[in-house]
C-alpha positions as CSV (number, residue, x, y, z in Angstrom):
1,M,77.5,174.8,89.9
2,N,77.5,178.4,91.2
3,H,76.0,178.6,94.5
4,T,74.8,182.2,95.9
5,F,73.5,181.5,99.4
6,T,73.4,185.0,101.1
7,N,74.1,183.4,104.6
8,I,76.4,180.8,105.9
9,T,74.9,177.4,105.5
10,H,76.2,174.9,107.7
11,I,77.0,171.6,106.5
12,D,77.1,169.3,109.6
13,D,79.9,171.2,111.6
14,D,81.3,173.3,109.2
15,W,80.8,176.8,108.0
16,L,80.8,177.1,103.9
17,L,80.6,180.4,102.2
18,D,81.3,181.5,99.2
19,C,83.3,184.1,99.4
20,D,84.7,185.4,95.4
21,Q,81.0,183.9,94.5
22,S,83.2,181.4,92.6
23,Q,82.4,177.6,91.8
24,S,83.0,175.6,94.5
25,L,86.2,173.1,95.1
26,L,83.7,170.2,95.7
27,D,81.6,171.4,92.3
28,Q,84.7,170.4,90.2
29,A,84.9,167.6,88.1
30,W,88.4,166.7,89.3
31,V,87.6,166.8,92.9
32,R,83.8,165.3,93.0
33,Y,84.3,162.2,90.7
34,P,86.9,160.8,92.8
35,T,85.5,161.3,95.7
36,M,82.4,160.0,95.0
37,A,84.1,156.8,94.1
38,I,85.6,156.9,97.2
39,Y,82.9,157.1,99.3
40,I,80.8,154.2,97.1
41,S,83.8,151.7,97.4
42,V,83.7,152.6,101.3
43,F,80.2,151.8,101.3
44,I,80.5,149.1,99.2
45,I,83.2,147.3,101.6
46,C,81.6,148.5,104.6
47,L,77.9,147.0,103.9
48,L,79.1,143.9,102.3
49,G,81.6,143.5,104.5
50,N,80.0,143.8,107.8
51,L,76.9,142.0,106.8
52,F,79.0,138.9,105.9
53,T,81.3,139.3,109.1
54,I,78.2,138.4,110.9
55,I,76.9,135.9,108.7
56,V,80.3,134.1,109.4
57,I,80.1,134.6,113.3
58,L,76.4,133.2,113.4
59,A,76.3,131.1,110.8
60,H,79.8,129.0,111.7
61,P,79.9,127.2,114.7
62,L,83.4,127.5,115.5
63,M,83.0,131.1,115.0
64,L,80.6,131.1,117.7
65,T,83.3,132.4,120.9
66,S,83.0,135.1,123.3
67,T,85.5,137.1,121.4
68,N,83.4,136.8,118.0
69,F,80.5,137.7,120.3
70,F,81.6,141.7,120.9
71,L,83.3,141.4,117.0
72,C,79.8,140.4,115.6
73,N,78.4,143.4,118.0
74,L,80.9,145.8,116.8
75,A,80.1,144.5,112.7
76,V,76.3,145.6,113.5
77,A,77.3,148.6,114.7
78,D,79.5,149.3,111.7
79,L,77.0,148.4,109.3
80,L,74.3,150.7,110.5
81,V,77.5,153.7,109.6
82,A,76.6,151.8,105.9
83,V,73.1,152.2,106.1
84,F,72.6,155.8,107.5
85,C,75.7,157.8,106.9
86,I,77.7,157.0,104.1
87,L,75.9,157.7,101.3
88,Q,73.6,160.5,102.7
89,N,76.9,162.2,103.8
90,M,78.3,162.0,100.1
91,I,75.0,163.4,98.6
92,H,75.3,166.1,101.2
93,I,78.7,167.1,100.6
94,V,79.6,166.3,97.4
95,G,76.6,165.5,95.8
96,F,75.6,166.9,92.2
97,D,73.3,169.9,94.5
98,H,76.2,169.7,97.5
99,A,75.1,171.6,100.7
100,N,71.4,170.6,99.9
101,W,69.8,167.9,101.2
102,P,67.1,165.9,99.9
103,L,66.3,163.1,102.0
104,G,64.1,164.5,104.7
105,E,64.0,165.4,108.4
106,T,63.4,162.0,109.6
107,M,66.6,160.4,107.9
108,C,68.9,163.9,109.0
109,K,67.9,163.3,112.4
110,M,69.1,159.5,112.0
111,Y,72.0,160.4,110.3
112,V,73.4,162.3,112.6
113,L,72.4,160.5,115.8
114,V,74.2,157.1,114.1
115,L,77.1,159.1,113.1
116,H,77.8,160.2,117.0
117,L,76.4,156.8,118.2
118,V,78.6,154.5,116.6
119,P,82.1,155.2,117.7
120,C,81.0,155.6,121.4
121,T,79.4,152.0,121.0
122,S,82.8,150.4,119.2
123,V,84.9,151.8,121.3
124,G,82.9,151.0,124.6
125,I,83.0,147.6,122.8
126,L,86.4,147.4,122.6
127,V,87.3,147.9,125.7
128,C,84.9,145.2,126.9
129,V,87.1,142.7,124.5
130,S,89.9,144.0,126.1
131,I,88.9,143.6,129.6
132,E,87.9,140.1,128.8
133,K,91.3,139.2,127.5
134,Y,92.9,140.9,130.7
135,I,91.1,138.5,132.7
136,A,91.1,135.4,130.7
137,V,95.0,135.7,130.1
138,L,96.1,137.0,133.3
139,H,93.8,135.5,135.5
140,P,92.4,132.8,133.7
141,L,90.8,130.6,137.0
142,T,88.6,133.9,137.5
143,A,87.9,133.7,134.0
144,L,86.0,130.4,134.9
145,K,83.9,131.5,137.5
146,I,83.3,135.5,135.9
147,L,83.1,135.5,132.4
148,T,79.9,134.1,131.7
149,Q,77.4,135.0,128.7
150,R,75.1,136.1,130.3
151,L,77.6,138.5,131.5
152,R,79.0,139.6,127.9
153,I,75.3,140.3,126.9
154,M,74.2,142.2,129.9
155,V,77.4,144.2,129.4
156,T,76.9,144.7,125.6
157,I,73.3,145.7,125.9
158,G,74.2,148.6,128.5
159,I,77.0,149.6,125.9
160,W,74.4,150.0,123.4
161,I,72.2,151.6,125.6
162,I,74.6,153.9,127.6
163,S,75.4,155.2,123.8
164,L,71.9,155.8,122.5
165,L,71.4,158.1,125.8
166,T,74.7,159.8,125.8
167,N,74.2,160.6,121.6
168,L,69.9,161.0,121.7
169,V,70.8,164.8,122.2
170,Y,72.3,164.9,118.9
171,F,68.8,163.3,117.5
172,F,66.6,165.8,119.3
173,S,69.1,169.3,118.2
174,T,69.4,168.2,114.6
175,K,66.9,169.5,111.9
176,E,66.5,169.8,108.4
177,F,67.2,174.0,107.6
178,K,65.9,175.8,104.6
179,F,67.3,178.4,102.3
180,G,65.3,179.3,99.6
181,D,65.2,176.1,97.8
182,K,68.4,174.4,99.2
183,R,68.0,172.7,102.4
184,A,70.9,171.9,105.1
185,C,71.3,169.2,107.4
186,S,72.8,170.5,110.7
187,R,72.7,170.7,114.3
188,T,70.7,174.0,116.1
189,D,73.3,173.9,119.2
190,E,77.0,173.7,118.7
191,M,77.5,172.7,122.0
192,P,81.2,172.8,121.9
193,L,81.6,171.6,125.8
194,W,79.3,168.8,124.9
195,V,81.4,167.7,122.1
196,T,84.6,168.4,123.5
197,I,83.4,166.2,127.0
198,S,82.1,163.5,124.9
199,F,85.6,163.1,123.1
200,V,87.4,162.6,126.2
201,I,85.1,159.9,127.5
202,W,84.7,157.9,124.6
203,Y,88.0,158.6,123.0
204,V,90.6,159.7,125.1
205,I,89.8,157.9,128.4
206,P,88.7,154.6,126.3
207,L,92.1,154.2,124.2
208,L,94.0,154.8,127.4
209,V,93.1,151.9,129.2
210,L,93.0,149.6,126.0
211,A,97.0,150.9,125.5
212,F,97.1,149.8,129.1
213,I,95.5,146.3,129.5
214,Y,97.1,145.3,126.2
215,S,100.5,146.6,126.8
216,K,100.3,144.3,130.3
217,I,98.8,141.4,128.0
218,G,101.7,141.8,125.8
219,F,104.3,141.7,128.0
220,L,103.3,138.7,129.3
221,L,102.3,136.7,126.3
222,W,105.6,137.9,124.6
223,T,108.0,138.2,127.7
224,T,107.0,135.5,130.3
225,G,104.2,133.6,128.9
226,G,105.5,130.5,129.2
227,S,106.2,130.3,132.8
228,S,102.8,131.7,133.5
229,L,101.2,129.3,131.3
230,R,103.1,126.5,132.9
231,T,101.7,128.0,136.2
232,N,98.7,128.2,135.3
233,R,98.0,124.6,134.0
234,Q,99.6,123.4,137.1
235,S,96.9,125.3,139.3
236,S,94.0,124.1,136.8
237,A,95.4,120.5,137.4
238,D,95.6,120.7,140.6
239,S,92.4,122.4,140.9
240,Q,89.9,119.3,139.6
241,G,90.3,117.8,143.0
242,S,90.8,114.4,144.5
243,A,87.7,112.9,142.7
244,G,88.5,112.9,139.5
245,A,86.0,114.0,136.7
246,S,84.1,113.6,133.6
247,W,83.5,115.2,130.3
248,N,80.3,114.7,127.9
249,M,81.0,114.4,124.6
250,G,78.0,115.3,123.1
251,N,77.4,112.5,121.3
252,G,76.7,109.6,124.2
253,R,80.5,108.9,125.1
254,V,81.3,109.3,128.2
255,I,85.3,110.1,129.5
256,V,86.1,109.5,132.6
257,Y,89.2,110.9,134.1
258,K,90.7,109.4,137.5
259,Q,92.8,112.3,139.7
260,E,96.4,110.2,139.1
261,S,95.7,110.5,135.6
262,L,94.5,114.0,135.5
263,L,98.0,115.0,137.1
264,Q,100.0,112.6,134.9
265,V,103.1,114.4,133.0
266,P,102.8,113.6,129.3
267,D,106.2,113.8,127.4
268,E,107.8,116.3,127.5
269,K,107.7,117.3,123.3
270,P,104.3,117.3,123.3
271,V,103.8,119.4,126.4
272,R,106.1,122.2,124.9
273,R,104.5,121.7,121.4
274,R,100.9,122.1,122.8
275,Q,102.2,125.0,124.9
276,R,104.1,126.9,122.3
277,Q,100.5,126.0,119.8
278,F,98.5,127.8,123.2
279,M,100.7,130.5,123.2
280,E,100.8,131.2,119.1
281,G,97.1,131.1,119.4
282,R,96.7,133.8,121.9
283,R,98.7,136.2,120.2
284,K,97.5,135.7,117.0
285,V,94.4,136.6,118.2
286,I,95.7,139.8,120.7
287,R,97.5,140.8,117.8
288,L,94.0,141.0,115.4
289,L,92.3,143.2,118.6
290,F,95.5,145.5,118.2
291,F,95.2,146.0,115.1
292,V,91.3,146.8,115.1
293,V,92.1,149.1,117.9
294,L,95.0,151.0,115.9
295,S,92.8,151.3,113.1
296,F,89.8,152.8,115.2
297,A,91.6,155.3,117.2
298,V,94.1,156.4,113.6
299,L,90.8,156.9,111.8
300,T,88.6,158.3,113.9
301,L,91.1,160.9,115.2
302,P,90.8,163.6,111.8
303,H,86.9,163.8,112.5
304,H,87.6,164.7,116.2
305,A,90.2,167.0,115.7
306,R,87.8,168.6,112.9
307,L,84.6,168.7,114.8
308,L,86.5,170.3,117.6
309,E,88.3,172.7,115.6
310,A,84.5,173.6,114.4
311,M,83.4,173.6,117.7
312,W,86.0,176.3,119.3
313,Y,87.3,178.4,116.9
314,P,84.0,178.7,113.9
315,A,85.4,180.9,111.0
316,P,84.0,180.7,107.3
317,T,85.6,179.0,105.3
318,C,85.3,179.9,101.4
319,N,84.5,176.6,99.1
320,S,87.4,177.5,96.5
321,D,90.1,176.8,99.3
322,Y,91.3,173.8,99.5
323,A,90.5,173.8,103.0
324,I,86.6,172.8,102.3
325,L,88.8,169.1,101.2
326,L,88.8,168.5,104.6
327,Q,85.7,167.6,105.7
328,P,85.1,164.8,103.0
329,L,88.2,163.2,104.2
330,S,88.2,163.7,107.6
331,Y,84.8,161.6,106.9
332,I,86.0,159.0,104.6
333,C,88.6,158.1,107.2
334,L,85.3,157.8,109.9
335,F,83.5,155.7,107.5
336,V,86.9,153.4,106.6
337,S,87.3,152.9,110.5
338,S,84.0,150.8,110.1
339,A,84.7,149.3,107.0
340,I,88.1,148.5,107.4
341,N,87.3,145.5,110.5
342,P,86.4,142.8,107.9
343,I,90.0,143.1,105.7
344,L,91.7,142.9,108.7
345,Y,89.8,139.6,110.1
346,A,90.3,138.4,106.7
347,F,94.3,138.9,106.7
348,L,94.7,138.3,110.4
349,S,92.6,135.3,111.3
350,R,93.3,132.1,109.5
351,R,89.9,130.3,111.4
352,F,87.9,133.1,110.3
353,R,89.6,132.5,105.9
354,E,88.5,129.1,106.9
355,A,84.9,129.7,108.2
356,V,84.3,131.8,105.0
357,S,85.9,129.4,102.9
358,E,83.7,126.5,104.3
359,I,80.5,128.7,104.3
360,L,80.8,129.7,100.8
361,Y,81.8,126.2,99.6
362,C,79.0,125.1,101.9
363,R,81.0,122.1,102.4
364,R,79.6,119.1,103.6
365,G,79.0,118.5,107.7
366,L,79.6,121.8,108.4
367,F,77.3,122.8,111.4
368,T,77.7,119.3,113.0
369,R,81.8,118.9,112.4
370,I,83.9,119.5,115.3
371,S,87.0,120.4,115.1
372,R,89.4,117.9,116.9
373,S,92.9,119.2,114.7
374,R,91.8,122.4,116.7
375,T,90.1,122.8,120.1
376,R,90.3,125.6,121.2
377,T,92.1,126.1,124.7
378,L,91.5,129.5,125.5
379,V,89.9,130.8,128.5
380,S,87.5,133.9,126.7
381,D,86.8,130.4,123.7
382,V,85.5,127.9,125.6
383,P,81.9,128.2,125.8
384,D,80.5,129.2,129.2
385,E,78.0,126.3,129.7
386,S,81.7,124.2,129.7
387,R,83.6,126.4,132.4
388,S,81.0,126.0,135.6
389,P,81.3,122.9,136.6
390,S,78.5,121.2,137.8
391,P,78.3,118.7,140.6
392,N,76.8,115.5,139.7
393,P,76.2,113.6,143.5
394,R,75.8,110.4,142.2
395,N,79.4,109.9,141.5
396,N,80.7,113.0,143.3
397,T,82.4,114.1,139.8
398,F,82.4,117.0,137.6
399,R,80.6,117.0,134.5
400,L,81.9,119.4,131.7
401,N,80.4,119.7,128.3
402,R,82.1,119.4,125.3
403,L,84.3,121.7,124.0
404,R,83.3,122.9,120.6
């Protein structure tokens, strides 16, 4: 296919120009078909992976944790990429009539909006998860008071709203351009300063914050975790008060502990074993979150770099040059960042794998069973209703709902 546009055509951010009227490199079969195969594969993984992640988190009772609440929102954002961006980008750039936008102006606006909205929302959610883990690990008693489900919902809604308001400018500055019988989806204003500010606010600063937080958490868990854990456990026991405590087990049974039973020191070996399990559980969660952040940082960087280069150093690009491949490659990396999270969950989270297995095989009693062997001790994994002790005036004790 030989394109003969007389004017320079914008394809989202790059300038494309048929310098010698030769066939575009993206029209050659050895480039087009493998590239389209990669696009389609990423689309399928992104769509099905994130959709199934949402189903697993919402359907399995043991997956309803604070961390998974944020990861569910992250999956929703990535699902938007699958619906509004991946195939649309493929059609626009390497489709059978590449450089032509056949989907109309409304889809054009949504495509560009979601393309910029999702990375901002994703990094905002990752920062929220890291801050919650920081408070839960370094200040567990404070976490009992402030890390409530209401707060998480409000913060998450705030992230979505701020991300949307920040990126609405792309929706209103995008339109469908016509070049004879061809159409292109692009912005009316390149806005280099706005793109640069957005890069600093939504990429550089969040990643610096994430690096600082996870380095602090990692130092505690892998270096001084044991001693800090013992101190926190003792402080938590001392804070129970002198009146004792009772736990409602949710099945009509109430277990009452006297003060001396709360302060009683069990055998040393079981305590050490529980401490190791406690710390290993937290390390696995932090390890998973670290790889999620790392994949986001690495895979979205090429798109940011190409976007900034196109904003500040615009220049015609010959369709026959290999440089033309940088555009689809940077987009593929961006889309892979939205598709890779379910894969990371599958490889790095045993709980996620077990939940998937139970849902797929529809094991009996799934939605009513309580996992006694894996009772969660992470502060951030304790349901919110169990974190706020409410005084019981009848016996002057504290009532805690069961740990799910």
